[in-house]
All heavy atoms as an XYZ file, in Angstrom:
958
protein
N      15.448     -8.306    -10.153
C      15.619     -7.256     -9.152
C      15.027     -7.714     -7.817
O      13.922     -8.240     -7.767
C      14.931     -5.979     -9.629
C      15.132     -4.813     -8.731
S      14.452     -3.327     -9.509
C      14.923     -2.156     -8.302
N      15.783     -7.500     -6.748
C      15.331     -7.902     -5.426
C      14.155     -7.050     -4.959
O      14.087     -5.857     -5.232
C      16.454     -7.755     -4.400
C      17.499     -8.829     -4.447
C      18.497     -8.651     -3.305
O      18.902     -7.542     -2.989
N      18.887     -9.753     -2.698
N      13.251     -7.697     -4.250
C      12.149     -6.973     -3.622
C      12.709     -6.142     -2.473
O      13.666     -6.528     -1.813
C      11.103     -7.945     -3.079
C      10.452     -8.809     -4.134
C       9.406     -8.045     -4.859
C       8.636     -8.990     -5.784
N       7.493     -8.355     -6.359
N      12.075     -4.989     -2.223
C      12.528     -4.092     -1.164
C      11.583     -4.157      0.024
O      10.365     -3.990     -0.126
C      12.584     -2.653     -1.658
C      13.633     -2.442     -2.701
C      13.703     -1.017     -3.067
N      14.972     -0.542     -2.521
C      15.349      0.714     -2.533
N      14.543      1.643     -3.001
N      16.519      1.064     -2.068
N      12.170     -4.336      1.180
C      11.418     -4.409      2.426
C      11.882     -3.287      3.340
O      13.084     -3.088      3.522
C      11.639     -5.766      3.124
C      11.149     -6.897      2.219
C      10.931     -5.800      4.472
C      11.497     -8.275      2.715
N      10.923     -2.569      3.902
C      11.225     -1.548      4.899
C      10.885     -2.119      6.269
O       9.747     -2.534      6.508
C      10.406     -0.276      4.646
C      10.554      0.836      5.695
C      11.991      1.328      5.791
C       9.601      1.978      5.383
N      11.874     -2.163      7.156
C      11.676     -2.646      8.522
C      11.655     -1.437      9.435
O      12.591     -0.627      9.427
C      12.801     -3.617      8.946
C      12.544     -4.150     10.355
C      12.948     -4.756      7.947
N      10.582     -1.308     10.227
C      10.405     -0.154     11.102
C      10.319     -0.640     12.544
O       9.401     -1.386     12.905
C       9.124      0.628     10.751
C       9.047      1.914     11.564
C       9.037      0.898      9.259
N      11.288     -0.239     13.350
C      11.336     -0.663     14.754
C      12.206      0.336     15.500
O      13.216      0.795     14.962
C      11.929     -2.074     14.858
C      11.623     -2.760     16.174
O      11.837     -2.124     17.239
O      11.193     -3.923     16.160
N      11.829      0.672     16.732
C      12.622      1.617     17.509
C      13.800      0.949     18.219
O      14.617      1.620     18.825
C      11.742      2.365     18.518
C      11.094      1.429     19.522
O      10.533      0.401     19.092
O      11.138      1.730     20.726
N      13.922     -0.355     18.123
C      15.008     -1.106     18.758
C      16.057     -1.476     17.705
O      15.772     -2.266     16.791
C      14.428     -2.358     19.413
C      15.458     -3.147     20.189
O      16.539     -3.428     19.630
O      15.175     -3.518     21.336
N      17.258     -0.911     17.837
C      18.313     -1.158     16.855
C      18.673     -2.637     16.744
O      18.983     -3.128     15.656
C      19.569     -0.349     17.189
C      19.396      1.129     16.915
O      18.506      1.495     16.117
O      20.154      1.932     17.497
N      18.625     -3.363     17.850
C      18.947     -4.788     17.808
C      17.926     -5.547     16.956
O      18.292     -6.410     16.158
C      19.008     -5.383     19.212
C      19.504     -6.828     19.224
S      19.621     -7.540     20.866
C      20.877     -6.503     21.586
N      16.656     -5.205     17.090
C      15.617     -5.839     16.263
C      15.820     -5.498     14.788
O      15.645     -6.354     13.922
C      14.223     -5.403     16.705
C      13.795     -6.046     18.003
O      14.290     -7.094     18.391
N      12.878     -5.398     18.697
N      16.171     -4.254     14.514
C      16.415     -3.852     13.127
C      17.558     -4.660     12.514
O      17.430     -5.200     11.407
C      16.743     -2.358     13.043
C      15.600     -1.375     13.272
C      16.139      0.050     13.335
C      14.544     -1.505     12.190
N      18.665     -4.761     13.234
C      19.834     -5.462     12.697
C      19.558     -6.964     12.554
O      19.969     -7.583     11.578
C      21.063     -5.227     13.581
C      21.479     -3.767     13.692
S      21.445     -2.766     12.176
C      22.498     -3.628     11.091
N      18.861     -7.535     13.517
C      18.525     -8.967     13.444
C      17.644     -9.250     12.230
O      17.881    -10.189     11.479
C      17.813     -9.400     14.728
C      17.396    -10.860     14.728
C      16.784    -11.242     16.081
N      16.470    -12.647     16.102
C      15.260    -13.154     15.878
N      14.245    -12.336     15.608
N      15.046    -14.449     15.907
N      16.645     -8.419     12.028
C      15.732     -8.613     10.906
C      16.459     -8.424      9.581
O      16.252     -9.190      8.633
C      14.529     -7.658     11.030
O      13.925     -7.843     12.310
C      13.511     -7.927      9.948
N      17.346     -7.436      9.522
C      18.118     -7.221      8.291
C      19.028     -8.413      8.010
O      19.170     -8.843      6.864
C      18.933     -5.936      8.385
C      19.685     -5.642      7.102
C      20.320     -4.289      7.101
C      20.955     -4.051      5.741
N      21.177     -2.642      5.489
N      19.618     -8.965      9.040
C      20.489    -10.126      8.872
C      19.697    -11.329      8.345
O      20.158    -12.053      7.478
C      21.182    -10.461     10.200
C      22.270    -11.492     10.074
C      23.090    -11.696     11.360
N      22.280    -12.020     12.520
C      22.050    -11.202     13.551
N      22.575     -9.998     13.566
N      21.310    -11.585     14.560
N      18.495    -11.520      8.848
C      17.659    -12.645      8.425
C      17.211    -12.480      6.970
O      17.262    -13.422      6.186
C      16.425    -12.785      9.350
C      16.866    -13.183     10.762
C      15.435    -13.805      8.782
C      15.766    -13.042     11.805
N      16.787    -11.281      6.606
C      16.196    -11.059      5.285
C      17.184    -10.600      4.219
O      16.907    -10.696      3.023
C      15.081    -10.008      5.396
C      13.893    -10.367      6.270
C      12.971     -9.165      6.408
C      13.152    -11.566      5.727
N      18.334    -10.097      4.642
C      19.261     -9.440      3.738
C      19.850    -10.294      2.638
O      20.286     -9.767      1.615
N      19.868    -11.606      2.791
C      20.416    -12.477      1.748
C      19.474    -12.585      0.550
O      19.915    -12.832     -0.564
C      20.695    -13.870      2.316
C      21.774    -13.887      3.375
S      23.387    -13.430      2.743
C      23.818    -14.919      1.891
N      18.176    -12.398      0.799
C      17.193    -12.575     -0.265
C      16.507    -11.291     -0.708
O      15.910    -11.250     -1.783
C      16.129    -13.581      0.180
C      16.696    -14.966      0.406
C      15.619    -15.995      0.644
O      14.562    -15.908     -0.014
O      15.840    -16.870      1.487
N      16.570    -10.264      0.123
C      15.828     -9.039     -0.160
C      16.708     -7.813      0.071
O      17.677     -7.862      0.819
C      14.590     -8.938      0.743
C      13.682    -10.136      0.647
C      13.682    -11.119      1.628
C      12.826    -10.290     -0.439
C      12.846    -12.222      1.538
C      11.987    -11.394     -0.537
C      12.006    -12.364      0.452
O      11.189    -13.440      0.354
N      16.323     -6.706     -0.549
C      16.939     -5.415     -0.289
C      16.209     -4.834      0.918
O      15.009     -4.538      0.838
C      16.785     -4.519     -1.522
C      17.458     -3.174     -1.363
O      18.290     -3.010     -0.435
O      17.163     -2.281     -2.168
N      16.890     -4.693      2.037
C      16.261     -4.301      3.292
C      16.669     -2.886      3.671
O      17.855     -2.578      3.786
C      16.644     -5.283      4.427
C      15.988     -4.857      5.737
C      16.260     -6.714      4.060
N      15.665     -2.031      3.852
C      15.877     -0.679      4.345
C      15.374     -0.621      5.781
O      14.423     -1.318      6.141
C      15.122      0.336      3.489
C      15.484      0.357      2.009
C      14.530      1.239      1.239
C      16.906      0.842      1.828
N      15.988      0.230      6.587
C      15.649      0.309      8.003
C      15.186      1.706      8.385
O      15.693      2.700      7.863
C      16.872     -0.055      8.857
C      17.521     -1.414      8.586
C      18.779     -1.564      9.429
C      16.544     -2.550      8.831
N      14.221      1.756      9.317
C      13.758      3.026      9.888
C      13.526      2.791     11.373
O      12.937      1.781     11.753
C      12.477      3.490      9.215
N      13.995      3.725     12.203
C      13.830      3.515     13.651
C      12.692      4.330     14.258
O      12.603      4.458     15.466
C      15.152      3.758     14.394
C      15.647      5.169     14.258
O      14.910      6.051     13.835
N      16.898      5.388     14.617
N      11.812      4.873     13.415
C      10.641      5.593     13.911
C       9.576      5.645     12.819
O       9.869      5.436     11.634
C      11.021      7.025     14.306
O      11.352      7.778     13.160
N       8.363      5.953     13.241
C       7.283      6.094     12.275
C       7.528      7.232     11.301
O       7.293      7.098     10.099
N       8.035      8.353     11.790
C       8.272      9.484     10.894
C       9.382      9.176      9.889
O       9.279      9.553      8.718
C       8.581     10.755     11.682
O       9.717     10.579     12.492
N      10.422      8.474     10.312
C      11.477      8.080      9.376
C      10.921      7.114      8.326
O      11.266      7.187      7.149
C      12.645      7.437     10.122
C      13.832      7.151      9.234
C      15.017      6.557      9.980
O      15.117      6.698     11.218
O      15.862      5.945      9.296
N      10.041      6.227      8.750
C       9.412      5.291      7.810
C       8.598      6.030      6.765
O       8.672      5.724      5.568
C       8.523      4.302      8.567
N       7.825      7.022      7.192
C       7.011      7.795      6.255
C       7.888      8.527      5.254
O       7.580      8.555      4.060
C       6.103      8.767      7.010
C       5.031      8.111      7.886
C       4.318      9.168      8.731
C       4.044      7.319      7.057
N       8.985      9.108      5.723
C       9.918      9.785      4.808
C      10.472      8.809      3.775
O      10.544      9.130      2.585
C      11.077     10.415      5.591
C      10.659     11.634      6.402
O       9.575     12.188      6.126
O      11.416     12.015      7.308
N      10.864      7.631      4.224
C      11.411      6.623      3.309
C      10.363      6.186      2.295
O      10.656      6.068      1.101
C      11.927      5.402      4.101
O      12.958      5.835      4.996
C      12.476      4.328      3.176
N       9.145      5.970      2.750
C       8.080      5.526      1.856
C       7.742      6.572      0.800
O       7.309      6.227     -0.299
C       6.829      5.160      2.660
C       6.923      3.839      3.410
C       5.876      3.768      4.511
C       6.775      2.661      2.443
N       7.945      7.837      1.119
C       7.685      8.900      0.146
C       8.768      8.962     -0.927
O       8.517      9.412     -2.032
C       7.588     10.256      0.853
C       6.321     10.405      1.670
C       6.325     11.706      2.448
C       5.094     11.797      3.341
N       5.129     12.977      4.212
N       9.973      8.481     -0.604
C      11.110      8.601     -1.516
C      11.444      7.313     -2.265
O      12.052      7.367     -3.337
C      12.361      9.009     -0.728
C      12.271     10.344     -0.061
C      13.507     10.572      0.800
C      13.333     11.797      1.670
N      14.398     11.915      2.663
N      11.111      6.158     -1.698
C      11.560      4.873     -2.231
C      10.383      3.990     -2.618
O       9.319      4.074     -2.025
C      12.393      4.118     -1.169
C      13.573      4.878     -0.620
C      14.738      4.957     -1.583
O      14.779      4.168     -2.553
O      15.600      5.829     -1.371
N      10.614      3.099     -3.589
C       9.616      2.076     -3.914
C       9.843      0.912     -2.959
O      10.921      0.334     -2.914
C       9.775      1.596     -5.351
C       8.726      0.542     -5.703
C       9.051     -0.153     -7.006
C       8.030     -1.212     -7.348
N       7.764     -2.189     -6.332
N       8.831      0.618     -2.174
C       8.906     -0.436     -1.164
C       7.848     -1.483     -1.496
O       6.692     -1.152     -1.766
C       8.668      0.143      0.252
C       9.686      1.237      0.583
C       8.664     -0.966      1.296
C      11.115      0.793      0.684
N       8.240     -2.759     -1.443
C       7.319     -3.853     -1.760
C       6.582     -4.400     -0.541
O       5.517     -4.996     -0.675
C       8.093     -4.994     -2.432
C       8.716     -4.544     -3.739
O       7.954     -4.205     -4.664
O       9.959     -4.505     -3.829
N       7.156     -4.215      0.648
C       6.559     -4.733      1.874
C       7.117     -3.955      3.053
O       8.302     -3.604      3.061
C       6.896     -6.224      2.038
C       6.432     -6.923      3.316
C       4.913     -7.071      3.343
C       7.090     -8.290      3.450
N       6.259     -3.708      4.066
C       6.696     -3.039      5.291
C       6.497     -3.987      6.466
O       5.426     -4.582      6.617
C       5.903     -1.737      5.540
C       6.295     -1.104      6.875
C       6.104     -0.746      4.399
N       7.545     -4.132      7.273
C       7.462     -4.825      8.564
C       7.442     -3.730      9.611
O       8.402     -2.964      9.736
C       8.665     -5.746      8.770
C       8.831     -6.866      7.759
C      10.122     -7.635      8.021
C       7.648     -7.810      7.787
N       6.347     -3.634     10.349
C       6.096     -2.461     11.188
C       5.850     -2.847     12.641
O       4.898     -3.566     12.949
C       4.879     -1.711     10.617
C       4.442     -0.419     11.255
C       5.560      0.613     11.287
C       3.231      0.139     10.503
N       6.724     -2.364     13.517
C       6.568     -2.573     14.954
C       5.350     -1.788     15.440
O       5.073     -0.690     14.943
C       7.833     -2.091     15.668
C       7.826     -2.378     17.157
O       7.132     -3.308     17.599
O       8.549     -1.672     17.889
N       4.642     -2.331     16.411
C       3.473     -1.626     16.947
C       3.883     -0.607     18.006
O       3.510      0.557     17.943
C       2.433     -2.616     17.516
C       1.833     -3.452     16.382
C       1.339     -1.879     18.290
C       0.876     -4.535     16.832
N       4.647     -1.043     18.994
C       4.997     -0.174     20.118
C       6.255      0.630     19.821
O       7.366      0.105     19.881
C       5.201     -1.008     21.393
C       3.935     -1.636     21.924
C       2.887     -0.615     22.316
O       3.241      0.456     22.847
O       1.704     -0.884     22.079
N       6.063      1.904     19.481
C       7.168      2.825     19.256
C       6.810      4.166     19.893
O       5.637      4.518     19.937
C       7.412      3.027     17.753
C       7.857      1.780     17.017
S       8.257      2.099     15.284
C       6.656      2.552     14.605
N       7.820      4.902     20.379
C       7.524      6.220     20.967
C       7.096      7.220     19.896
O       7.371      7.037     18.721
C       8.852      6.628     21.613
C       9.888      5.814     20.928
C       9.223      4.562     20.442
N       6.425      8.259     20.327
C       5.953      9.375     19.496
C       4.854      8.959     18.529
O       3.759      9.470     18.598
C       7.097     10.068     18.760
C       8.084     10.727     19.685
C       9.143     11.466     18.922
C      10.162     12.036     19.904
N      11.291     12.636     19.240
N       5.135      8.043     17.605
C       4.132      7.592     16.632
C       4.167      6.063     16.607
O       5.121      5.471     16.120
C       4.455      8.154     15.239
C       3.393      7.834     14.206
S       3.839      8.328     12.504
C       4.537      9.937     12.686
N       3.110      5.438     17.126
C       3.122      3.977     17.151
C       2.861      3.398     15.757
O       2.606      4.124     14.798
C       2.142      3.431     18.204
C       0.682      3.641     17.836
O       0.301      3.713     16.670
N      -0.155      3.755     18.851
N       2.929      2.088     15.664
C       2.766      1.431     14.374
C       1.398      1.636     13.754
O       1.284      1.781     12.531
N       0.357      1.663     14.571
C      -0.985      1.866     14.030
C      -1.114      3.257     13.400
O      -1.658      3.410     12.313
C      -2.053      1.673     15.113
C      -2.112      0.281     15.666
C      -2.159      0.074     17.037
C      -2.123     -0.827     14.835
C      -2.222     -1.203     17.561
C      -2.187     -2.113     15.346
C      -2.234     -2.293     16.713
N      -0.621      4.271     14.096
C      -0.676      5.636     13.553
C       0.188      5.756     12.290
O      -0.216      6.375     11.302
C      -0.212      6.645     14.599
C      -0.338      8.075     14.128
C       0.141      9.097     15.144
O       0.427      8.738     16.305
O       0.238     10.280     14.753
N       1.354      5.134     12.321
C       2.224      5.148     11.144
C       1.515      4.514      9.953
O       1.538      5.047      8.838
C       3.533      4.385     11.437
O       4.183      4.999     12.559
C       4.464      4.391     10.236
N       0.863      3.382     10.187
C       0.145      2.680      9.119
C      -0.973      3.550      8.563
O      -1.143      3.664      7.342
C      -0.388      1.357      9.653
C      -0.986      0.450      8.614
C      -0.461      0.355      7.331
C      -2.071     -0.347      8.924
C      -1.015     -0.496      6.380
C      -2.622     -1.205      7.986
C      -2.098     -1.278      6.715
N      -1.738      4.184      9.430
C      -2.821      5.063      8.974
C      -2.279      6.200      8.107
O      -2.832      6.518      7.061
C      -3.581      5.649     10.170
C      -4.503      4.672     10.853
C      -5.694      4.278     10.004
O      -6.108      5.041      9.108
O      -6.219      3.183     10.233
N      -1.168      6.793      8.528
C      -0.600      7.914      7.781
C       0.022      7.457      6.463
O      -0.048      8.166      5.469
C       0.406      8.662      8.646
C      -0.337      9.357      9.796
C       0.462     10.296     10.605
N       1.188     11.270      9.839
C       2.177     11.988     10.333
N       2.543     11.831     11.589
N       2.811     12.864      9.593
N       0.615      6.271      6.448
C       1.228      5.818      5.193
C       0.171      5.485      4.152
O       0.407      5.632      2.963
C       2.186      4.636      5.414
C       1.546      3.313      5.736
S       2.768      1.990      5.917
C       2.703      1.284      4.281
N      -1.028      5.090      4.587
C      -2.096      4.770      3.637
C      -2.573      5.994      2.861
O      -3.176      5.855      1.813
C      -3.271      4.105      4.355
C      -2.943      2.689      4.815
C      -4.163      1.891      5.246
C      -4.820      2.406      6.456
N      -5.910      1.541      6.951
N      -2.251      7.187      3.365
C      -2.639      8.418      2.676
C      -1.920      8.567      1.331
O      -2.424      9.214      0.433
C      -2.332      9.636      3.554
C      -3.156      9.695      4.819
C      -2.686     10.776      5.775
O      -1.829     11.615      5.385
O      -3.162     10.791      6.920
N      -0.733      7.978      1.194
C       0.021      8.138     -0.048
C       0.562      6.838     -0.628
O       1.081      6.843     -1.738
C       1.170      9.151      0.140
C       2.135      8.781      1.232
C       3.235      7.995      0.964
C       1.929      9.230      2.523
C       4.119      7.658      1.973
C       2.805      8.895      3.534
C       3.903      8.113      3.256
N       0.443      5.730      0.069
C       0.902      4.451     -0.457
C       0.015      3.318      0.049
O       0.470      2.414      0.732
C       2.398      4.206     -0.149
O       2.808      2.972     -0.704
C       2.687      4.216      1.326
N      -1.234      3.388     -0.308
C      -2.232      2.440      0.199
C      -1.995      1.009     -0.273
O      -2.471      0.069      0.342
C      -3.627      2.896     -0.209
N      -1.264      0.835     -1.341
C      -1.088     -0.502     -1.910
C       0.032     -1.307     -1.263
O       0.156     -2.502     -1.487
C      -0.811     -0.387     -3.411
C       0.371      0.500     -3.700
C       0.341      1.843     -3.944
C       1.745      0.130     -3.714
N       1.615      2.331     -4.117
C       2.502      1.284     -3.980
C       2.418     -1.072     -3.530
C       3.891      1.272     -4.055
C       3.802     -1.069     -3.610
C       4.515      0.091     -3.875
N       0.891     -0.686     -0.460
C       2.026     -1.388      0.134
C       1.557     -2.290      1.272
O       0.991     -1.805      2.247
C       3.077     -0.392      0.661
O       3.457      0.485     -0.397
C       4.301     -1.121      1.170
N       1.790     -3.616      1.172
C       1.366     -4.517      2.247
C       2.197     -4.319      3.512
O       3.388     -4.001      3.441
C       1.562     -5.912      1.654
C       2.503     -5.743      0.523
C       2.402     -4.324      0.060
N       1.548     -4.535      4.655
C       2.186     -4.359      5.957
C       2.003     -5.621      6.789
O       0.896     -6.156      6.891
C       1.594     -3.148      6.710
C       2.092     -3.096      8.150
C       1.934     -1.859      5.986
N       3.108     -6.078      7.368
C       3.083     -7.133      8.381
C       3.482     -6.457      9.688
O       4.558     -5.869      9.785
C       4.061     -8.280      8.051
C       3.646     -8.986      6.763
C       4.134     -9.262      9.218
C       4.627    -10.064      6.290
N       2.589     -6.521     10.685
C       2.903     -5.922     11.979
C       3.754     -6.867     12.803
O       3.556     -8.085     12.768
C       1.624     -5.595     12.752
C       1.052     -4.246     12.423
C      -0.067     -4.124     11.627
C       1.649     -3.092     12.909
C      -0.589     -2.883     11.326
C       1.136     -1.842     12.608
C       0.013     -1.740     11.820
N       4.701     -6.286     13.535
C       5.541     -7.014     14.475
C       5.135     -6.559     15.867
O       5.040     -5.365     16.119
C       7.013     -6.690     14.243
C       7.534     -6.896     12.830
C       8.985     -6.429     12.732
C       7.422     -8.357     12.427
N       4.886     -7.511     16.761
C       4.443     -7.134     18.094
C       5.106     -7.998     19.159
O       5.234     -9.209     18.981
C       2.911     -7.225     18.228
O       2.548     -6.922     19.573
C       2.377     -8.589     17.862
N       5.538     -7.367     20.219
C       6.095     -8.096     21.348
C       4.988     -8.499     22.314
O       5.130     -9.451     23.066
C       7.135     -7.248     22.067
N       3.875     -7.800     22.267
C       2.824     -8.035     23.251
C       2.010     -9.291     22.968
O       1.689    -10.039     23.865
C       1.887     -6.827     23.328
O       1.023     -6.794     22.204
N       1.652     -9.492     21.716
C       0.803    -10.632     21.383
C      -0.616    -10.487     21.911
O      -1.382    -11.437     21.908
N      -0.968     -9.287     22.385
C      -2.322     -9.072     22.896
C      -3.312     -9.194     21.750
O      -3.088     -8.694     20.649
C      -2.437     -7.694     23.537
C      -1.651     -7.567     24.812
C      -1.814     -6.189     25.426
O      -2.604     -5.366     24.970
N      -1.058     -5.922     26.477
N      -4.404     -9.860     22.027
C      -5.411    -10.089     20.994
C      -5.926     -8.784     20.399
O      -6.166     -8.699     19.195
C      -6.572    -10.897     21.582
C      -7.510    -11.408     20.531
C      -8.553    -12.351     21.098
O      -8.262    -13.057     22.066
O      -9.673    -12.363     20.545
N      -6.071     -7.744     21.224
C      -6.546     -6.445     20.716
C      -5.598     -5.871     19.673
O      -6.034     -5.317     18.666
C      -6.708     -5.443     21.857
C      -7.950     -5.699     22.687
O      -8.794     -6.531     22.275
O      -8.081     -5.077     23.751
N      -4.285     -6.006     19.912
C      -3.307     -5.502     18.936
C      -3.433     -6.239     17.618
O      -3.410     -5.636     16.549
C      -1.873     -5.655     19.467
C      -1.528     -4.618     20.517
O      -2.264     -3.612     20.636
O      -0.515     -4.810     21.215
N      -3.562     -7.542     17.691
C      -3.686     -8.355     16.481
C      -4.958     -7.995     15.728
O      -4.946     -7.785     14.507
C      -3.663     -9.858     16.832
C      -3.984    -10.710     15.617
C      -2.307    -10.246     17.423
N      -6.070     -7.871     16.442
C      -7.344     -7.521     15.809
C      -7.291     -6.127     15.194
O      -7.786     -5.918     14.085
C      -8.487     -7.612     16.821
C      -8.836     -9.025     17.295
C      -9.877     -8.982     18.404
C      -9.312     -9.894     16.144
N      -6.684     -5.176     15.894
C      -6.537     -3.820     15.343
C      -5.708     -3.838     14.072
O      -6.031     -3.147     13.103
C      -5.907     -2.879     16.370
C      -6.886     -2.404     17.407
O      -8.091     -2.433     17.204
N      -6.365     -1.970     18.538
N      -4.627     -4.596     14.071
C      -3.759     -4.677     12.890
C      -4.532     -5.204     11.687
O      -4.468     -4.640     10.593
C      -2.554     -5.575     13.182
N      -5.283     -6.261     11.885
C      -6.054     -6.861     10.790
C      -7.165     -5.905     10.355
O      -7.401     -5.712      9.159
C      -6.637     -8.233     11.212
C      -5.504     -9.189     11.613
C      -7.509     -8.818     10.112
C      -4.449     -9.441     10.559
N      -7.826     -5.274     11.310
C      -8.888     -4.317     11.003
C      -8.369     -3.150     10.167
O      -9.056     -2.656      9.285
C      -9.490     -3.788     12.310
C     -10.989     -3.701     12.290
C     -11.574     -3.258     13.623
N     -11.647     -4.383     14.546
C     -11.173     -4.399     15.783
N     -10.587     -3.346     16.291
N     -11.280     -5.463     16.533
N      -7.158     -2.715     10.438
C      -6.562     -1.609      9.687
C      -6.130     -2.006      8.283
O      -5.867     -1.152      7.450
C      -5.358     -1.046     10.436
C      -5.656     -0.216     11.672
C      -4.368      0.113     12.416
C      -6.380      1.064     11.299
N      -6.030     -3.312      8.036
C      -5.656     -3.748      6.701
C      -4.307     -4.431      6.593
O      -3.817     -4.661      5.488
N      -3.698     -4.762      7.727
C      -2.429     -5.487      7.682
C      -2.652     -6.849      7.041
O      -3.705     -7.461      7.206
C      -1.864     -5.658      9.096
N      -1.657     -7.323      6.320
C      -1.774     -8.620      5.656
C      -1.406     -9.760      6.589
O      -1.780    -10.915      6.348
C      -0.912     -8.690      4.377
C      -1.413     -7.691      3.345
C       0.564     -8.474      4.668
N      -0.673     -9.458      7.677
C      -0.272    -10.496      8.613
C       0.328     -9.822      9.836
O       0.491     -8.602      9.875
C       0.747    -11.437      7.957
C       0.656    -12.860      8.471
O       0.364    -13.096      9.633
N       0.908    -13.807      7.575
N       0.679    -10.626     10.828
C       1.372    -10.128     12.006
C       2.320    -11.226     12.477
O       2.162    -12.397     12.115
C       0.390     -9.739     13.123
C      -0.274    -10.938     13.748
C       0.275    -11.540     14.884
C      -1.413    -11.489     13.192
C      -0.317    -12.663     15.433
C      -2.006    -12.599     13.743
C      -1.453    -13.188     14.855
O      -2.027    -14.296     15.398
N       3.296    -10.830     13.257
C       4.279    -11.777     13.760
C       4.659    -11.352     15.167
O       4.965    -10.186     15.410
C       5.504    -11.759     12.842
C       6.514    -12.875     12.941
C       5.863    -14.251     12.779
C       7.584    -12.698     11.882
N       4.619    -12.301     16.099
C       4.955    -12.012     17.489
C       6.460    -12.110     17.687
O       7.088    -13.064     17.263
C       4.240    -12.990     18.420
C       4.422    -12.646     19.879
C       3.572    -13.541     20.752
C       3.688    -13.260     22.233
N       4.870    -12.703     22.756
N       7.037    -11.067     18.313
C       8.467    -11.057     18.624
C       8.694    -11.745     19.964
O       7.851    -11.615     20.846
C       8.997     -9.621     18.715
C       8.952     -8.856     17.429
C       9.655     -7.528     17.522
C       8.841     -6.460     18.156
N       9.439     -5.138     18.154
N       9.782    -12.434     20.154
C      10.811    -12.738     19.150
C      10.324    -13.857     18.242
O       9.672    -14.796     18.691
C      12.012    -13.183     19.978
C      11.410    -13.753     21.223
C      10.133    -12.979     21.464
N      10.609    -13.754     16.973
C      10.138    -14.730     16.000
C      11.314    -15.572     15.508
O      12.432    -15.094     15.397
C       9.469    -14.026     14.814
C      10.175    -12.777     14.397
C      11.332    -12.822     13.641
C       9.703    -11.529     14.804
C      12.008    -11.664     13.281
C      10.376    -10.367     14.449
C      11.520    -10.450     13.691
O      12.187     -9.304     13.355
N      11.036    -16.846     15.208
C      12.084    -17.684     14.616
C      12.394    -17.174     13.201
O      11.482    -16.777     12.471
C      11.463    -19.080     14.559
C      10.208    -19.014     15.353
C       9.807    -17.573     15.456
N      13.658    -17.153     12.810
C      14.015    -16.653     11.479
C      13.224    -17.301     10.345
O      12.786    -16.609      9.426
C      15.509    -16.978     11.368
C      15.987    -16.959     12.782
C      14.847    -17.516     13.594
N      13.009    -18.614     10.418
C      12.281    -19.283      9.331
C      10.839    -18.798      9.237
O      10.273    -18.723      8.156
C      12.343    -20.815      9.478
C      11.523    -21.343     10.612
N      11.986    -21.387     11.907
C      10.259    -21.831     10.639
C      11.040    -21.890     12.693
N       9.980    -22.166     11.951
N      10.247    -18.443     10.377
C       8.865    -17.950     10.359
C       8.790    -16.585      9.690
O       7.877    -16.313      8.897
C       8.316    -17.874     11.787
C       6.839    -17.543     11.848
C       5.942    -18.613     11.228
O       6.287    -19.807     11.247
O       4.880    -18.225     10.710
N       9.733    -15.718      9.978
C       9.786    -14.417      9.318
C       9.974    -14.599      7.813
O       9.242    -14.010      7.012
C      10.924    -13.570      9.887
C      11.153    -12.215      9.208
C       9.945    -11.306      9.376
C      12.405    -11.554      9.758
N      10.927    -15.421      7.422
C      11.176    -15.663      5.990
C       9.943    -16.233      5.301
O       9.602    -15.814      4.187
C      12.360    -16.607      5.818
C      13.728    -15.976      6.057
C      14.792    -17.050      6.237
C      14.096    -15.032      4.933
N       9.259    -17.157      5.955
C       8.058    -17.759      5.359
C       6.947    -16.740      5.155
O       6.328    -16.699      4.086
C       7.537    -18.906      6.227
C       8.402    -20.134      6.177
O       9.229    -20.295      5.282
N       8.236    -21.012      7.151
N       6.692    -15.920      6.152
C       5.601    -14.940      6.029
C       5.917    -13.863      4.996
O       5.042    -13.445      4.256
C       5.287    -14.329      7.386
C       4.680    -15.371      8.296
C       3.983    -14.793      9.443
N       3.731    -15.849     10.432
C       2.916    -15.718     11.424
N       2.253    -14.604     11.605
N       2.731    -16.710     12.266
N       7.160    -13.438      4.957
C       7.558    -12.432      3.968
C       7.442    -13.019      2.562
O       6.875    -12.405      1.660
C       8.989    -11.927      4.252
C       9.548    -11.160      3.068
C       8.994    -11.058      5.514
N       7.977    -14.228      2.376
C       7.915    -14.870      1.052
C       6.474    -15.095      0.625
O       6.117    -14.854     -0.544
C       8.677    -16.190      1.073
N       5.646    -15.525      1.537
C       4.227    -15.758      1.232
C       3.572    -14.489      0.718
O       2.845    -14.513     -0.284
C       3.509    -16.270      2.486
C       2.042    -16.612      2.327
C       1.887    -17.863      1.467
C       1.410    -16.858      3.709
N       3.845    -13.371      1.351
C       3.229    -12.111      0.936
C       3.802    -11.600     -0.383
O       3.078    -11.145     -1.252
C       3.384    -11.056      2.024
C       2.641     -9.794      1.741
C       1.161     -9.998      1.456
O       0.517    -10.839      2.116
O       0.653     -9.325      0.527
N       5.101    -11.689     -0.536
C       5.725    -11.158     -1.748
C       5.494    -12.031     -2.980
O       5.638    -11.560     -4.101
C       7.225    -10.950     -1.524
C       7.567     -9.813     -0.550
C       9.066     -9.767     -0.297
C       7.058     -8.477     -1.055
N       5.122    -13.286     -2.771
C       4.838    -14.181     -3.888
C       3.423    -14.033     -4.428
O       3.062    -14.662     -5.400
C       5.081    -15.639     -3.490
C       6.566    -15.948     -3.347
O       7.393    -15.147     -3.818
O       6.882    -16.985     -2.743
N       2.602    -13.209     -3.782
C       1.215    -13.026     -4.222
C       1.169    -12.289     -5.541
O       1.957    -11.456     -5.843
C       0.405    -12.258     -3.176
C       0.099    -13.098     -1.973
C      -0.755    -12.311     -1.008
C      -1.085    -13.152      0.217
N      -1.852    -12.423      1.199
């Protein structure tokens, strides 16, 4: 059975690109907001979350904090366009397993996802 990955990003182009990269090896679900991600996580078994930091209404950090209330075991890799050191440190402090700066090379995304899911 394929591992399930939830990709959360407010940019449809990023969602489709990530699904195209991962879709051959994984079952990829998409959410374009933090609240949609939380709804999906409550209904579906997810093995890994790729979570954008900068999103309107509920950013990635807030989404991560809220998802830990009911699915603390799901690993999260943060996706960030900023690459600011504070964002990276906050992500790790919150318990993220990794982070990836956008735009990322497809092989780098595949490597980090595989590394986490092979644990």
